[in-house]
N, C-alpha and C positions, 0 to 999 in steps of 0.2 A: 627682464622677462621671467615670468614664473615658470616653474618646472612643467614639462609637457603633460605629465600625468594629472597634475592639478588643473591645468588649463582644460584638458579633456573632460575632467569631472565637472568643472563649472559650466562648460558648454553643454554637456548632457543635461545637467540640472536646469539650465536656462531654456533649453529646447523643450524638455518635458513639461515644464511649467507653462510655457507659451502654448504648446500643443494642446494641453488639457484645458486651458483657460479660453481658447478661441476656436472651438470646433464649429464649422458651419452645420446647419441643420440638413440642408440638401445641396447638392451640386449637380450641374449639367455641364457636359463638355464633349468634345469630339476627340477620339483617340485614333491615331494612325500607327499601326504596327507593321514594320518591315521585317520579315523573317528571311534569313539567308543562310545558306550552307556554302561558303566560299570554295571549299575544295571540290564540291560537287557541281559548282557553277549554276546553282539554282536559287531562286528567290520567290517570295510571295508577299503580297500586301493584304492586310486586314484592316478595314476602316469601319468604325462603329460610332454611333452617338450613344452617350451614356447619361442616364439620370439616376442618381444614387442617393439613398438615405444614408447619411454618413455614419450615424451612430452604430448601425449593425451591418453596413455594407450590403444592403439590399438594393439591387440595381435593375433597371429596365434598359435593355440594350437593343439597338436596332442596327443591322448590317446596312452599310451605305453603299450605293445611293438608295436603292429600293429593295433591300433584302428583308429577311424575316426578323422577328422580334423574339426575345427571350427574357425571362426574369431569373436572377440569380446573383452570384458574386460578381462585382464589377470586373470587367475584362480589360487588360490582363491583371491589373491590381487597382484598387481604389486609389484615387489621387490624394487622399488624406491618410497618411501613414507615417508613423515615427519608427524608424528602425532601431532606435535606442530603447528597446523593449524586449520582453520575452515572447516574441511572436513565433509563429510556426509557418514554415515556407517550404514549398516543393516546386520543382520546375521540370517540365519535360516539353520538348518541342521537336517537331519534324516539319517537313514542308506541307503536310496535310493538316496539322493541327498544332496548337499551342495550349498546353495545360499548365496553369500556374495556380497553386493553392496558397492563399494567404489568410492566416488567422491572426489578426492583430492582437497584440498582447498589452500588458500593463507597462507603462513607461518606467524607466530606471530613474532612481534618485540616489545620489551619493551623499552620505552623511559627512559633511565638511564642518569641522569645528569652527566656531567663530574666532576672530583674531584675538590673540592673547598678548598684551604688551610685554609680558615676561618671556615670550618665545621669539627667537630671532628668525626661525625658518620653520615652515610646516610642509612636510613632504608626505602626502597620502600615498599609500601603497596599493596598487591594483594588481592582484595576483593572476589576472587573466589576460590583460591587455598591456603591452609594453609600447607606450607612445613616444614618439620623437618628432622634433620639428623638421619639416622639409626646408630646403635651402631658401625658398622664396617666402617663407613664413614671416609675418610681421606682427607687431602688437595690434595693429588695426584690423588685420585679416589673417587669422591663424591658418596654417596649412599643416595638418598633422598626418604622419604616417604611423601605422600601428601594426605590430606583430603579435601573434598569439604567444603566450608563454607556454612552457611545457605542461601546464595544467589543462590546456585546451587541446584535447586529443581529437575532437571532431566538432562539427557544427559551425554555424556562421559567426563571423566576428567583423567589426568595422575595421577595414584595412586602410582607409584614407578618409579624411574629413577636411573640408574647406569651409571656412567661416566667411559669411558676408559681412563686409565692414559696416554697412548701414544698419541692418537688422540685428546683427550679432547672433544670428542663427545660421545653421549650416546651409550653404548653397550647393554643396555636393557631398554625398556620402557613398562610399564604395564598400560593399560587403563581399567577403570571400569565405570559402569553406576551409577550415583547418584540415591538414592532412594532404592526401595525394590528389584529391579532386580539384579540377580547375573551374568548378562552378563559381560564377561571380555575377553580381548585379550591382549596378550603380544608379543613383537617383540624383537628379538635379532639381533644386527647389527655388521657389520665389514666394515672396509675401505679397498677396493680393487681397486688397480690402480687409486687411487685418488677419488673414488666414495664411498659414504656412503650408503650401501645397506643392505637389510634384508637377513639374512641367515637362520632364523628359526622363526616360529610363532606358537602360541597356541590360539585357539578360543574356548570358552565354554559358555554354557547357559543351564539353566533348561527349558525344553520344556513341554508344557501342550497340549496334543492331546487327544481329547475325554475323556476317563477315565484314561488315562495314564499320569504319571508325571515322567520324566526321564531327566538326564543330558547328553547332547551331547558334546563331546570334539573332536575338529579337530586339529591335530598336523601336522604342515607343515614344511618341510625342503626344502630349495633351494640349489641346488648344480650345479657344472659345469658352474658357472656364467662366461659369456664372454661378453665383450663390443665391439660394432661395430660402426664405423663412417658412414657406408652405410647400407641400408636396407638388412638384412639377408634373407628376403623373399620378392618377388616382390609385394605381397599384402600389404606390409607396406609402399610402396612408395606413393607419393602424398603429399598434404598439410595438416599438422596436425591441429587439432582444437586448438584454442587459449589456452595457458597455464595460470597458476596462477601467480599472482604477489604478492607483499608484502601486508600484512594485519596488522592492528593495534593489539596490545596485548589485551587479554581478560580483 
């Protein structure tokens, strides 16, 4: 079995290449978001239909079953997103609203030297993420646990990655914030009609409001996912904003 840091680098490169080579033009799907504050004993559901132009995340959203419509960033996040990138993300939630800002970034690529017959072992060094194999990890389906190194004082990092044995792409990615914050989000993926898309996500953070401290959890399920070559809504026609290109590795 190869070293976990090399395995992670190769998985990231494989994911970034597939993600950039197979983007859908448009997607439609239904999202169900369950927001809860367990310590307060309160919960709320938000259901919407989404039609999105994938390249720039312009979406037409309708509250279900017969609510209002709006145009903007796909709620809560677009179902086509690669966390192995220099994205920007912010999260706030209470039982009245959920605010998630996602600006997708350029995918990471690690420069891995080609095999050299004169070298017995190649161990790339990642100065930001320290990867290790979980106990249930196998050659067919890697399960990696990742810790931030002392160089990561703050910001999101991938804390857990599970590889799908069939697609060789991640089926689960968990992101955490380095430091004292317990902010976390995890995403579950599936390959559908040649596209690597999110089918489920969880976002959580402890909130401090006035004299209250409580944890908010937003659990999101994407269903009825369909891909389109033409705009499913006329409001999605036009020229998309420029998309992301390749980025160097961290």
